[in-house]
PDB file of N, CA, C and O in Angstrom:
ATOM      1  N   MET A   1     -99.282  20.721  -8.356  1.00  0.00           N
ATOM      2  CA  MET A   1     -98.387  19.906  -9.139  1.00  0.00           C
ATOM      3  C   MET A   1     -96.980  20.494  -9.140  1.00  0.00           C
ATOM      4  O   MET A   1     -95.995  19.760  -9.223  1.00  0.00           O
ATOM      5  N   ILE A   2     -96.888  21.824  -9.046  1.00  0.00           N
ATOM      6  CA  ILE A   2     -95.574  22.456  -9.047  1.00  0.00           C
ATOM      7  C   ILE A   2     -94.762  22.010  -7.839  1.00  0.00           C
ATOM      8  O   ILE A   2     -93.533  21.968  -7.898  1.00  0.00           O
ATOM      9  N   HIS A   3     -95.442  21.675  -6.739  1.00  0.00           N
ATOM     10  CA  HIS A   3     -94.746  21.237  -5.533  1.00  0.00           C
ATOM     11  C   HIS A   3     -93.927  19.973  -5.803  1.00  0.00           C
ATOM     12  O   HIS A   3     -92.763  19.889  -5.413  1.00  0.00           O
ATOM     13  N   LYS A   4     -94.528  19.009  -6.458  1.00  0.00           N
ATOM     14  CA  LYS A   4     -93.900  17.708  -6.673  1.00  0.00           C
ATOM     15  C   LYS A   4     -92.776  17.758  -7.690  1.00  0.00           C
ATOM     16  O   LYS A   4     -91.834  16.968  -7.613  1.00  0.00           O
ATOM     17  N   HIS A   5     -92.861  18.657  -8.622  1.00  0.00           N
ATOM     18  CA  HIS A   5     -91.911  18.659  -9.731  1.00  0.00           C
ATOM     19  C   HIS A   5     -90.907  19.809  -9.663  1.00  0.00           C
ATOM     20  O   HIS A   5     -90.095  19.972 -10.574  1.00  0.00           O
ATOM     21  N   PHE A   6     -90.952  20.598  -8.604  1.00  0.00           N
ATOM     22  CA  PHE A   6     -90.102  21.778  -8.525  1.00  0.00           C
ATOM     23  C   PHE A   6     -88.624  21.419  -8.575  1.00  0.00           C
ATOM     24  O   PHE A   6     -87.853  22.080  -9.270  1.00  0.00           O
ATOM     25  N   LEU A   7     -88.224  20.397  -7.860  1.00  0.00           N
ATOM     26  CA  LEU A   7     -86.815  20.025  -7.855  1.00  0.00           C
ATOM     27  C   LEU A   7     -86.353  19.545  -9.219  1.00  0.00           C
ATOM     28  O   LEU A   7     -85.196  19.748  -9.587  1.00  0.00           O
ATOM     29  N   SER A   8     -87.248  18.906  -9.981  1.00  0.00           N
ATOM     30  CA  SER A   8     -86.896  18.477 -11.333  1.00  0.00           C
ATOM     31  C   SER A   8     -86.570  19.678 -12.205  1.00  0.00           C
ATOM     32  O   SER A   8     -85.613  19.657 -12.979  1.00  0.00           O
ATOM     33  N   LEU A   9     -87.366  20.713 -12.073  1.00  0.00           N
ATOM     34  CA  LEU A   9     -87.118  21.926 -12.847  1.00  0.00           C
ATOM     35  C   LEU A   9     -85.772  22.520 -12.516  1.00  0.00           C
ATOM     36  O   LEU A   9     -84.993  22.858 -13.407  1.00  0.00           O
ATOM     37  N   LEU A  10     -85.504  22.644 -11.250  1.00  0.00           N
ATOM     38  CA  LEU A  10     -84.303  23.333 -10.854  1.00  0.00           C
ATOM     39  C   LEU A  10     -83.037  22.579 -11.236  1.00  0.00           C
ATOM     40  O   LEU A  10     -81.953  23.162 -11.268  1.00  0.00           O
ATOM     41  N   ALA A  11     -83.165  21.303 -11.522  1.00  0.00           N
ATOM     42  CA  ALA A  11     -82.017  20.556 -12.021  1.00  0.00           C
ATOM     43  C   ALA A  11     -81.585  21.097 -13.369  1.00  0.00           C
ATOM     44  O   ALA A  11     -80.433  20.917 -13.765  1.00  0.00           O
ATOM     45  N   PHE A  12     -82.492  21.759 -14.085  1.00  0.00           N
ATOM     46  CA  PHE A  12     -82.178  22.304 -15.399  1.00  0.00           C
ATOM     47  C   PHE A  12     -81.697  23.748 -15.347  1.00  0.00           C
ATOM     48  O   PHE A  12     -81.273  24.301 -16.362  1.00  0.00           O
ATOM     49  N   VAL A  13     -81.762  24.356 -14.169  1.00  0.00           N
ATOM     50  CA  VAL A  13     -81.292  25.729 -14.046  1.00  0.00           C
ATOM     51  C   VAL A  13     -79.774  25.714 -14.122  1.00  0.00           C
ATOM     52  O   VAL A  13     -79.115  25.041 -13.330  1.00  0.00           O
ATOM     53  N   ALA A  14     -79.234  26.437 -15.052  1.00  0.00           N
ATOM     54  CA  ALA A  14     -77.784  26.422 -15.262  1.00  0.00           C
ATOM     55  C   ALA A  14     -77.091  27.380 -14.313  1.00  0.00           C
ATOM     56  O   ALA A  14     -77.301  28.591 -14.379  1.00  0.00           O
ATOM     57  N   VAL A  15     -76.266  26.838 -13.430  1.00  0.00           N
ATOM     58  CA  VAL A  15     -75.447  27.637 -12.536  1.00  0.00           C
ATOM     59  C   VAL A  15     -74.004  27.200 -12.751  1.00  0.00           C
ATOM     60  O   VAL A  15     -73.655  26.059 -12.448  1.00  0.00           O
ATOM     61  N   SER A  16     -73.184  28.065 -13.256  1.00  0.00           N
ATOM     62  CA  SER A  16     -71.805  27.716 -13.560  1.00  0.00           C
ATOM     63  C   SER A  16     -70.978  27.554 -12.292  1.00  0.00           C
ATOM     64  O   SER A  16     -70.953  28.449 -11.446  1.00  0.00           O
ATOM     65  N   ALA A  17     -70.312  26.436 -12.158  1.00  0.00           N
ATOM     66  CA  ALA A  17     -69.498  26.161 -10.979  1.00  0.00           C
ATOM     67  C   ALA A  17     -68.297  27.081 -10.884  1.00  0.00           C
ATOM     68  O   ALA A  17     -67.761  27.283  -9.794  1.00  0.00           O
ATOM     69  N   SER A  18     -67.866  27.640 -11.995  1.00  0.00           N
ATOM     70  CA  SER A  18     -66.697  28.496 -11.960  1.00  0.00           C
ATOM     71  C   SER A  18     -67.045  29.968 -11.782  1.00  0.00           C
ATOM     72  O   SER A  18     -66.145  30.806 -11.724  1.00  0.00           O
ATOM     73  N   ALA A  19     -68.299  30.294 -11.697  1.00  0.00           N
ATOM     74  CA  ALA A  19     -68.722  31.694 -11.584  1.00  0.00           C
ATOM     75  C   ALA A  19     -68.333  32.273 -10.237  1.00  0.00           C
ATOM     76  O   ALA A  19     -68.458  31.603  -9.212  1.00  0.00           O
ATOM     77  N   GLN A  20     -67.870  33.492 -10.231  1.00  0.00           N
ATOM     78  CA  GLN A  20     -67.541  34.181  -8.992  1.00  0.00           C
ATOM     79  C   GLN A  20     -68.779  34.826  -8.383  1.00  0.00           C
ATOM     80  O   GLN A  20     -68.824  35.059  -7.175  1.00  0.00           O
ATOM     81  N   ASN A  21     -69.772  35.112  -9.198  1.00  0.00           N
ATOM     82  CA  ASN A  21     -70.983  35.758  -8.723  1.00  0.00           C
ATOM     83  C   ASN A  21     -72.167  35.095  -9.421  1.00  0.00           C
ATOM     84  O   ASN A  21     -72.319  35.215 -10.637  1.00  0.00           O
ATOM     85  N   ILE A  22     -72.994  34.407  -8.667  1.00  0.00           N
ATOM     86  CA  ILE A  22     -74.129  33.714  -9.271  1.00  0.00           C
ATOM     87  C   ILE A  22     -75.408  34.525  -9.192  1.00  0.00           C
ATOM     88  O   ILE A  22     -76.470  34.053  -9.597  1.00  0.00           O
ATOM     89  N   ASN A  23     -75.315  35.761  -8.667  1.00  0.00           N
ATOM     90  CA  ASN A  23     -76.502  36.605  -8.612  1.00  0.00           C
ATOM     91  C   ASN A  23     -77.001  36.902 -10.009  1.00  0.00           C
ATOM     92  O   ASN A  23     -76.219  37.034 -10.951  1.00  0.00           O
ATOM     93  N   GLY A  24     -78.310  37.005 -10.130  1.00  0.00           N
ATOM     94  CA  GLY A  24     -78.913  37.292 -11.414  1.00  0.00           C
ATOM     95  C   GLY A  24     -80.202  36.519 -11.578  1.00  0.00           C
ATOM     96  O   GLY A  24     -80.790  36.053 -10.602  1.00  0.00           O
ATOM     97  N   THR A  25     -80.628  36.388 -12.795  1.00  0.00           N
ATOM     98  CA  THR A  25     -81.871  35.713 -13.119  1.00  0.00           C
ATOM     99  C   THR A  25     -81.544  34.405 -13.825  1.00  0.00           C
ATOM    100  O   THR A  25     -80.840  34.389 -14.834  1.00  0.00           O
ATOM    101  N   TRP A  26     -82.066  33.308 -13.281  1.00  0.00           N
ATOM    102  CA  TRP A  26     -81.845  31.974 -13.823  1.00  0.00           C
ATOM    103  C   TRP A  26     -83.193  31.369 -14.146  1.00  0.00           C
ATOM    104  O   TRP A  26     -84.114  31.436 -13.331  1.00  0.00           O
ATOM    105  N   SER A  27     -83.324  30.786 -15.311  1.00  0.00           N
ATOM    106  CA  SER A  27     -84.626  30.245 -15.694  1.00  0.00           C
ATOM    107  C   SER A  27     -84.494  28.831 -16.247  1.00  0.00           C
ATOM    108  O   SER A  27     -83.425  28.402 -16.682  1.00  0.00           O
ATOM    109  N   GLY A  28     -85.601  28.135 -16.214  1.00  0.00           N
ATOM    110  CA  GLY A  28     -85.667  26.789 -16.738  1.00  0.00           C
ATOM    111  C   GLY A  28     -87.122  26.390 -16.893  1.00  0.00           C
ATOM    112  O   GLY A  28     -88.029  27.185 -16.643  1.00  0.00           O
ATOM    113  N   GLU A  29     -87.334  25.152 -17.307  1.00  0.00           N
ATOM    114  CA  GLU A  29     -88.698  24.653 -17.486  1.00  0.00           C
ATOM    115  C   GLU A  29     -88.968  23.505 -16.538  1.00  0.00           C
ATOM    116  O   GLU A  29     -88.152  22.596 -16.387  1.00  0.00           O
ATOM    117  N   LEU A  30     -90.113  23.559 -15.910  1.00  0.00           N
ATOM    118  CA  LEU A  30     -90.593  22.498 -15.051  1.00  0.00           C
ATOM    119  C   LEU A  30     -91.386  21.533 -15.916  1.00  0.00           C
ATOM    120  O   LEU A  30     -92.367  21.927 -16.547  1.00  0.00           O
ATOM    121  N   ASN A  31     -90.973  20.284 -15.951  1.00  0.00           N
ATOM    122  CA  ASN A  31     -91.688  19.272 -16.712  1.00  0.00           C
ATOM    123  C   ASN A  31     -92.788  18.716 -15.815  1.00  0.00           C
ATOM    124  O   ASN A  31     -92.523  17.900 -14.932  1.00  0.00           O
ATOM    125  N   ALA A  32     -94.010  19.156 -16.039  1.00  0.00           N
ATOM    126  CA  ALA A  32     -95.159  18.760 -15.224  1.00  0.00           C
ATOM    127  C   ALA A  32     -96.062  17.846 -16.041  1.00  0.00           C
ATOM    128  O   ALA A  32     -97.208  18.191 -16.330  1.00  0.00           O
ATOM    129  N   GLY A  33     -95.543  16.684 -16.408  1.00  0.00           N
ATOM    130  CA  GLY A  33     -96.320  15.748 -17.213  1.00  0.00           C
ATOM    131  C   GLY A  33     -96.419  16.211 -18.649  1.00  0.00           C
ATOM    132  O   GLY A  33     -95.404  16.329 -19.336  1.00  0.00           O
ATOM    133  N   LEU A  34     -97.625  16.475 -19.109  1.00  0.00           N
ATOM    134  CA  LEU A  34     -97.830  16.922 -20.487  1.00  0.00           C
ATOM    135  C   LEU A  34     -97.571  18.410 -20.657  1.00  0.00           C
ATOM    136  O   LEU A  34     -97.579  18.920 -21.778  1.00  0.00           O
ATOM    137  N   GLN A  35     -97.345  19.101 -19.566  1.00  0.00           N
ATOM    138  CA  GLN A  35     -97.205  20.548 -19.582  1.00  0.00           C
ATOM    139  C   GLN A  35     -95.800  20.945 -19.141  1.00  0.00           C
ATOM    140  O   GLN A  35     -95.240  20.342 -18.225  1.00  0.00           O
ATOM    141  N   LYS A  36     -95.229  21.960 -19.791  1.00  0.00           N
ATOM    142  CA  LYS A  36     -93.958  22.534 -19.364  1.00  0.00           C
ATOM    143  C   LYS A  36     -94.239  23.940 -18.872  1.00  0.00           C
ATOM    144  O   LYS A  36     -94.926  24.720 -19.532  1.00  0.00           O
ATOM    145  N   ILE A  37     -93.697  24.253 -17.699  1.00  0.00           N
ATOM    146  CA  ILE A  37     -93.957  25.542 -17.058  1.00  0.00           C
ATOM    147  C   ILE A  37     -92.624  26.261 -16.864  1.00  0.00           C
ATOM    148  O   ILE A  37     -91.699  25.713 -16.263  1.00  0.00           O
ATOM    149  N   LYS A  38     -92.529  27.490 -17.373  1.00  0.00           N
ATOM    150  CA  LYS A  38     -91.319  28.281 -17.191  1.00  0.00           C
ATOM    151  C   LYS A  38     -91.252  28.758 -15.745  1.00  0.00           C
ATOM    152  O   LYS A  38     -92.242  29.229 -15.185  1.00  0.00           O
ATOM    153  N   VAL A  39     -90.063  28.626 -15.149  1.00  0.00           N
ATOM    154  CA  VAL A  39     -89.825  29.077 -13.784  1.00  0.00           C
ATOM    155  C   VAL A  39     -88.539  29.894 -13.773  1.00  0.00           C
ATOM    156  O   VAL A  39     -87.565  29.539 -14.437  1.00  0.00           O
ATOM    157  N   VAL A  40     -88.540  30.996 -13.014  1.00  0.00           N
ATOM    158  CA  VAL A  40     -87.409  31.909 -12.958  1.00  0.00           C
ATOM    159  C   VAL A  40     -86.990  32.098 -11.503  1.00  0.00           C
ATOM    160  O   VAL A  40     -87.821  32.404 -10.648  1.00  0.00           O
ATOM    161  N   LEU A  41     -85.711  31.916 -11.227  1.00  0.00           N
ATOM    162  CA  LEU A  41     -85.146  32.145  -9.906  1.00  0.00           C
ATOM    163  C   LEU A  41     -84.330  33.427  -9.973  1.00  0.00           C
ATOM    164  O   LEU A  41     -83.435  33.556 -10.808  1.00  0.00           O
ATOM    165  N   ASN A  42     -84.642  34.379  -9.089  1.00  0.00           N
ATOM    166  CA  ASN A  42     -83.970  35.676  -9.063  1.00  0.00           C
ATOM    167  C   ASN A  42     -83.104  35.766  -7.818  1.00  0.00           C
ATOM    168  O   ASN A  42     -83.627  35.801  -6.704  1.00  0.00           O
ATOM    169  N   LEU A  43     -81.786  35.805  -7.987  1.00  0.00           N
ATOM    170  CA  LEU A  43     -80.849  35.946  -6.874  1.00  0.00           C
ATOM    171  C   LEU A  43     -80.296  37.358  -6.906  1.00  0.00           C
ATOM    172  O   LEU A  43     -79.693  37.769  -7.897  1.00  0.00           O
ATOM    173  N   ASN A  44     -80.499  38.107  -5.819  1.00  0.00           N
ATOM    174  CA  ASN A  44     -80.093  39.507  -5.764  1.00  0.00           C
ATOM    175  C   ASN A  44     -78.828  39.705  -4.946  1.00  0.00           C
ATOM    176  O   ASN A  44     -78.492  38.871  -4.105  1.00  0.00           O
ATOM    177  N   ASP A  45     -78.121  40.814  -5.190  1.00  0.00           N
ATOM    178  CA  ASP A  45     -76.898  41.150  -4.464  1.00  0.00           C
ATOM    179  C   ASP A  45     -77.124  41.298  -2.968  1.00  0.00           C
ATOM    180  O   ASP A  45     -76.223  41.028  -2.174  1.00  0.00           O
ATOM    181  N   ASP A  46     -78.319  41.725  -2.576  1.00  0.00           N
ATOM    182  CA  ASP A  46     -78.601  41.956  -1.154  1.00  0.00           C
ATOM    183  C   ASP A  46     -79.014  40.689  -0.412  1.00  0.00           C
ATOM    184  O   ASP A  46     -79.456  40.766   0.734  1.00  0.00           O
ATOM    185  N   GLY A  47     -78.878  39.525  -1.047  1.00  0.00           N
ATOM    186  CA  GLY A  47     -79.194  38.260  -0.405  1.00  0.00           C
ATOM    187  C   GLY A  47     -80.645  37.842  -0.532  1.00  0.00           C
ATOM    188  O   GLY A  47     -81.022  36.772  -0.056  1.00  0.00           O
ATOM    189  N   LYS A  48     -81.468  38.668  -1.166  1.00  0.00           N
ATOM    190  CA  LYS A  48     -82.875  38.318  -1.346  1.00  0.00           C
ATOM    191  C   LYS A  48     -83.037  37.427  -2.572  1.00  0.00           C
ATOM    192  O   LYS A  48     -82.263  37.508  -3.526  1.00  0.00           O
ATOM    193  N   CYS A  49     -84.051  36.583  -2.529  1.00  0.00           N
ATOM    194  CA  CYS A  49     -84.292  35.654  -3.612  1.00  0.00           C
ATOM    195  C   CYS A  49     -85.799  35.515  -3.809  1.00  0.00           C
ATOM    196  O   CYS A  49     -86.559  35.438  -2.844  1.00  0.00           O
ATOM    197  N   THR A  50     -86.217  35.485  -5.070  1.00  0.00           N
ATOM    198  CA  THR A  50     -87.625  35.264  -5.386  1.00  0.00           C
ATOM    199  C   THR A  50     -87.735  34.269  -6.526  1.00  0.00           C
ATOM    200  O   THR A  50     -86.778  34.017  -7.257  1.00  0.00           O
ATOM    201  N   LEU A  51     -88.928  33.714  -6.656  1.00  0.00           N
ATOM    202  CA  LEU A  51     -89.234  32.761  -7.711  1.00  0.00           C
ATOM    203  C   LEU A  51     -90.416  33.295  -8.504  1.00  0.00           C
ATOM    204  O   LEU A  51     -91.382  33.788  -7.922  1.00  0.00           O
ATOM    205  N   ASP A  52     -90.349  33.203  -9.818  1.00  0.00           N
ATOM    206  CA  ASP A  52     -91.449  33.594 -10.696  1.00  0.00           C
ATOM    207  C   ASP A  52     -91.896  32.379 -11.501  1.00  0.00           C
ATOM    208  O   ASP A  52     -91.083  31.530 -11.867  1.00  0.00           O
ATOM    209  N   SER A  53     -93.195  32.306 -11.771  1.00  0.00           N
ATOM    210  CA  SER A  53     -93.745  31.306 -12.673  1.00  0.00           C
ATOM    211  C   SER A  53     -94.624  32.061 -13.673  1.00  0.00           C
ATOM    212  O   SER A  53     -95.846  32.097 -13.530  1.00  0.00           O
ATOM    213  N   PRO A  54     -93.983  32.672 -14.700  1.00  0.00           N
ATOM    214  CA  PRO A  54     -94.713  33.530 -15.644  1.00  0.00           C
ATOM    215  C   PRO A  54     -95.896  32.834 -16.317  1.00  0.00           C
ATOM    216  O   PRO A  54     -96.929  33.465 -16.542  1.00  0.00           O
ATOM    217  N   ASP A  55     -95.765  31.555 -16.639  1.00  0.00           N
ATOM    218  CA  ASP A  55     -96.852  30.839 -17.302  1.00  0.00           C
ATOM    219  C   ASP A  55     -98.091  30.727 -16.425  1.00  0.00           C
ATOM    220  O   ASP A  55     -99.204  30.560 -16.924  1.00  0.00           O
ATOM    221  N   GLN A  56     -97.890  30.820 -15.112  1.00  0.00           N
ATOM    222  CA  GLN A  56     -99.012  30.740 -14.177  1.00  0.00           C
ATOM    223  C   GLN A  56     -99.381  32.107 -13.618  1.00  0.00           C
ATOM    224  O   GLN A  56    -100.275  32.212 -12.777  1.00  0.00           O
ATOM    225  N   GLY A  57     -98.703  33.153 -14.075  1.00  0.00           N
ATOM    226  CA  GLY A  57     -98.979  34.507 -13.607  1.00  0.00           C
ATOM    227  C   GLY A  57     -98.539  34.746 -12.172  1.00  0.00           C
ATOM    228  O   GLY A  57     -99.081  35.620 -11.495  1.00  0.00           O
ATOM    229  N   ALA A  58     -97.561  33.979 -11.700  1.00  0.00           N
ATOM    230  CA  ALA A  58     -97.081  34.115 -10.324  1.00  0.00           C
ATOM    231  C   ALA A  58     -95.690  34.750 -10.334  1.00  0.00           C
ATOM    232  O   ALA A  58     -94.769  34.242 -10.973  1.00  0.00           O
ATOM    233  N   TYR A  59     -95.553  35.855  -9.625  1.00  0.00           N
ATOM    234  CA  TYR A  59     -94.297  36.590  -9.591  1.00  0.00           C
ATOM    235  C   TYR A  59     -93.936  36.948  -8.156  1.00  0.00           C
ATOM    236  O   TYR A  59     -94.809  37.183  -7.321  1.00  0.00           O
ATOM    237  N   GLY A  60     -92.640  36.985  -7.885  1.00  0.00           N
ATOM    238  CA  GLY A  60     -92.165  37.446  -6.590  1.00  0.00           C
ATOM    239  C   GLY A  60     -92.459  36.505  -5.434  1.00  0.00           C
ATOM    240  O   GLY A  60     -92.644  36.958  -4.304  1.00  0.00           O
ATOM    241  N   ILE A  61     -92.507  35.201  -5.695  1.00  0.00           N
ATOM    242  CA  ILE A  61     -92.731  34.235  -4.622  1.00  0.00           C
ATOM    243  C   ILE A  61     -91.492  34.258  -3.730  1.00  0.00           C
ATOM    244  O   ILE A  61     -90.376  34.045  -4.203  1.00  0.00           O
ATOM    245  N   ALA A  62     -91.695  34.515  -2.445  1.00  0.00           N
ATOM    246  CA  ALA A  62     -90.578  34.663  -1.512  1.00  0.00           C
ATOM    247  C   ALA A  62     -89.783  33.378  -1.385  1.00  0.00           C
ATOM    248  O   ALA A  62     -90.340  32.286  -1.263  1.00  0.00           O
ATOM    249  N   ALA A  63     -88.480  33.533  -1.416  1.00  0.00           N
ATOM    250  CA  ALA A  63     -87.564  32.420  -1.217  1.00  0.00           C
ATOM    251  C   ALA A  63     -86.493  32.878  -0.237  1.00  0.00           C
ATOM    252  O   ALA A  63     -86.220  34.073  -0.119  1.00  0.00           O
ATOM    253  N   THR A  64     -85.900  31.941   0.451  1.00  0.00           N
ATOM    254  CA  THR A  64     -84.844  32.244   1.411  1.00  0.00           C
ATOM    255  C   THR A  64     -83.526  31.714   0.882  1.00  0.00           C
ATOM    256  O   THR A  64     -83.413  30.536   0.542  1.00  0.00           O
ATOM    257  N   THR A  65     -82.534  32.580   0.812  1.00  0.00           N
ATOM    258  CA  THR A  65     -81.203  32.158   0.407  1.00  0.00           C
ATOM    259  C   THR A  65     -80.509  31.618   1.650  1.00  0.00           C
ATOM    260  O   THR A  65     -80.171  32.379   2.556  1.00  0.00           O
ATOM    261  N   ASN A  66     -80.299  30.323   1.694  1.00  0.00           N
ATOM    262  CA  ASN A  66     -79.660  29.695   2.844  1.00  0.00           C
ATOM    263  C   ASN A  66     -78.146  29.786   2.774  1.00  0.00           C
ATOM    264  O   ASN A  66     -77.478  29.960   3.793  1.00  0.00           O
ATOM    265  N   PHE A  67     -77.600  29.665   1.549  1.00  0.00           N
ATOM    266  CA  PHE A  67     -76.155  29.652   1.389  1.00  0.00           C
ATOM    267  C   PHE A  67     -75.801  29.996  -0.045  1.00  0.00           C
ATOM    268  O   PHE A  67     -76.407  29.479  -0.983  1.00  0.00           O
ATOM    269  N   VAL A  68     -74.812  30.874  -0.213  1.00  0.00           N
ATOM    270  CA  VAL A  68     -74.277  31.190  -1.537  1.00  0.00           C
ATOM    271  C   VAL A  68     -72.766  31.333  -1.403  1.00  0.00           C
ATOM    272  O   VAL A  68     -72.280  32.015  -0.500  1.00  0.00           O
ATOM    273  N   SER A  69     -72.029  30.693  -2.298  1.00  0.00           N
ATOM    274  CA  SER A  69     -70.576  30.878  -2.373  1.00  0.00           C
ATOM    275  C   SER A  69     -70.215  30.995  -3.844  1.00  0.00           C
ATOM    276  O   SER A  69     -71.099  31.085  -4.696  1.00  0.00           O
ATOM    277  N   ALA A  70     -68.937  30.995  -4.145  1.00  0.00           N
ATOM    278  CA  ALA A  70     -68.497  31.132  -5.536  1.00  0.00           C
ATOM    279  C   ALA A  70     -68.971  29.982  -6.405  1.00  0.00           C
ATOM    280  O   ALA A  70     -69.122  30.152  -7.615  1.00  0.00           O
ATOM    281  N   ASP A  71     -69.213  28.799  -5.813  1.00  0.00           N
ATOM    282  CA  ASP A  71     -69.604  27.657  -6.634  1.00  0.00           C
ATOM    283  C   ASP A  71     -70.843  26.914  -6.130  1.00  0.00           C
ATOM    284  O   ASP A  71     -71.146  25.829  -6.625  1.00  0.00           O
ATOM    285  N   SER A  72     -71.559  27.472  -5.161  1.00  0.00           N
ATOM    286  CA  SER A  72     -72.714  26.765  -4.604  1.00  0.00           C
ATOM    287  C   SER A  72     -73.852  27.712  -4.254  1.00  0.00           C
ATOM    288  O   SER A  72     -73.642  28.890  -3.966  1.00  0.00           O
ATOM    289  N   VAL A  73     -75.050  27.169  -4.287  1.00  0.00           N
ATOM    290  CA  VAL A  73     -76.228  27.934  -3.875  1.00  0.00           C
ATOM    291  C   VAL A  73     -77.219  26.968  -3.234  1.00  0.00           C
ATOM    292  O   VAL A  73     -77.335  25.813  -3.644  1.00  0.00           O
ATOM    293  N   ASN A  74     -77.940  27.467  -2.208  1.00  0.00           N
ATOM    294  CA  ASN A  74     -78.983  26.689  -1.557  1.00  0.00           C
ATOM    295  C   ASN A  74     -80.093  27.658  -1.179  1.00  0.00           C
ATOM    296  O   ASN A  74     -79.872  28.593  -0.409  1.00  0.00           O
ATOM    297  N   VAL A  75     -81.293  27.433  -1.725  1.00  0.00           N
ATOM    298  CA  VAL A  75     -82.443  28.292  -1.419  1.00  0.00           C
ATOM    299  C   VAL A  75     -83.640  27.431  -1.022  1.00  0.00           C
ATOM    300  O   VAL A  75     -83.754  26.273  -1.426  1.00  0.00           O
ATOM    301  N   SER A  76     -84.527  28.019  -0.226  1.00  0.00           N
ATOM    302  CA  SER A  76     -85.762  27.357   0.197  1.00  0.00           C
ATOM    303  C   SER A  76     -86.945  28.218  -0.199  1.00  0.00           C
ATOM    304  O   SER A  76     -86.885  29.445  -0.123  1.00  0.00           O
ATOM    305  N   ILE A  77     -88.015  27.573  -0.620  1.00  0.00           N
ATOM    306  CA  ILE A  77     -89.263  28.258  -0.947  1.00  0.00           C
ATOM    307  C   ILE A  77     -90.327  27.662  -0.029  1.00  0.00           C
ATOM    308  O   ILE A  77     -90.935  26.640  -0.349  1.00  0.00           O
ATOM    309  N   ALA A  78     -90.544  28.306   1.107  1.00  0.00           N
ATOM    310  CA  ALA A  78     -91.425  27.771   2.149  1.00  0.00           C
ATOM    311  C   ALA A  78     -92.854  27.571   1.649  1.00  0.00           C
ATOM    312  O   ALA A  78     -93.486  26.568   1.979  1.00  0.00           O
ATOM    313  N   SER A  79     -93.367  28.505   0.864  1.00  0.00           N
ATOM    314  CA  SER A  79     -94.753  28.409   0.409  1.00  0.00           C
ATOM    315  C   SER A  79     -94.991  27.215  -0.510  1.00  0.00           C
ATOM    316  O   SER A  79     -96.131  26.778  -0.674  1.00  0.00           O
ATOM    317  N   LEU A  80     -93.923  26.681  -1.112  1.00  0.00           N
ATOM    318  CA  LEU A  80     -94.028  25.517  -1.986  1.00  0.00           C
ATOM    319  C   LEU A  80     -93.481  24.257  -1.319  1.00  0.00           C
ATOM    320  O   LEU A  80     -93.497  23.171  -1.898  1.00  0.00           O
ATOM    321  N   ASN A  81     -93.000  24.425  -0.093  1.00  0.00           N
ATOM    322  CA  ASN A  81     -92.363  23.319   0.617  1.00  0.00           C
ATOM    323  C   ASN A  81     -91.285  22.664  -0.259  1.00  0.00           C
ATOM    324  O   ASN A  81     -91.226  21.443  -0.404  1.00  0.00           O
ATOM    325  N   ALA A  82     -90.429  23.532  -0.842  1.00  0.00           N
ATOM    326  CA  ALA A  82     -89.415  23.060  -1.775  1.00  0.00           C
ATOM    327  C   ALA A  82     -88.084  23.746  -1.470  1.00  0.00           C
ATOM    328  O   ALA A  82     -88.037  24.787  -0.815  1.00  0.00           O
ATOM    329  N   SER A  83     -87.020  23.144  -1.956  1.00  0.00           N
ATOM    330  CA  SER A  83     -85.699  23.744  -1.838  1.00  0.00           C
ATOM    331  C   SER A  83     -84.884  23.383  -3.070  1.00  0.00           C
ATOM    332  O   SER A  83     -85.239  22.492  -3.841  1.00  0.00           O
ATOM    333  N   TYR A  84     -83.766  24.112  -3.232  1.00  0.00           N
ATOM    334  CA  TYR A  84     -82.883  23.874  -4.364  1.00  0.00           C
ATOM    335  C   TYR A  84     -81.449  24.049  -3.892  1.00  0.00           C
ATOM    336  O   TYR A  84     -81.126  25.027  -3.218  1.00  0.00           O
ATOM    337  N   ALA A  85     -80.605  23.117  -4.241  1.00  0.00           N
ATOM    338  CA  ALA A  85     -79.178  23.221  -3.943  1.00  0.00           C
ATOM    339  C   ALA A  85     -78.412  22.806  -5.185  1.00  0.00           C
ATOM    340  O   ALA A  85     -78.757  21.830  -5.851  1.00  0.00           O
ATOM    341  N   ALA A  86     -77.358  23.571  -5.486  1.00  0.00           N
ATOM    342  CA  ALA A  86     -76.525  23.254  -6.654  1.00  0.00           C
ATOM    343  C   ALA A  86     -75.089  23.584  -6.338  1.00  0.00           C
ATOM    344  O   ALA A  86     -74.786  24.447  -5.514  1.00  0.00           O
ATOM    345  N   ARG A  87     -74.217  22.875  -7.015  1.00  0.00           N
ATOM    346  CA  ARG A  87     -72.783  23.140  -6.875  1.00  0.00           C
ATOM    347  C   ARG A  87     -72.147  23.053  -8.242  1.00  0.00           C
ATOM    348  O   ARG A  87     -70.938  23.241  -8.374  1.00  0.00           O
TER     349      ARG A  87
END
């Protein structure tokens, strides 16, 4: 179910367009019908990115940072067949 609703969750992840550095930990809730699941996106200085789903006991899910600039980010999570882009 997380596959289908992942993009909905990431729409709630707050990324400031005026930020000079978007690295850090960003979290939000995935609305999965009657259930809300906390999801955390970790963007590191070294270009590495991971996804955590603490409510499901899943941590360190590999993600690929495709693009990061002062006002944009694009990441892919191959194991979930999902991606996220924000500006």
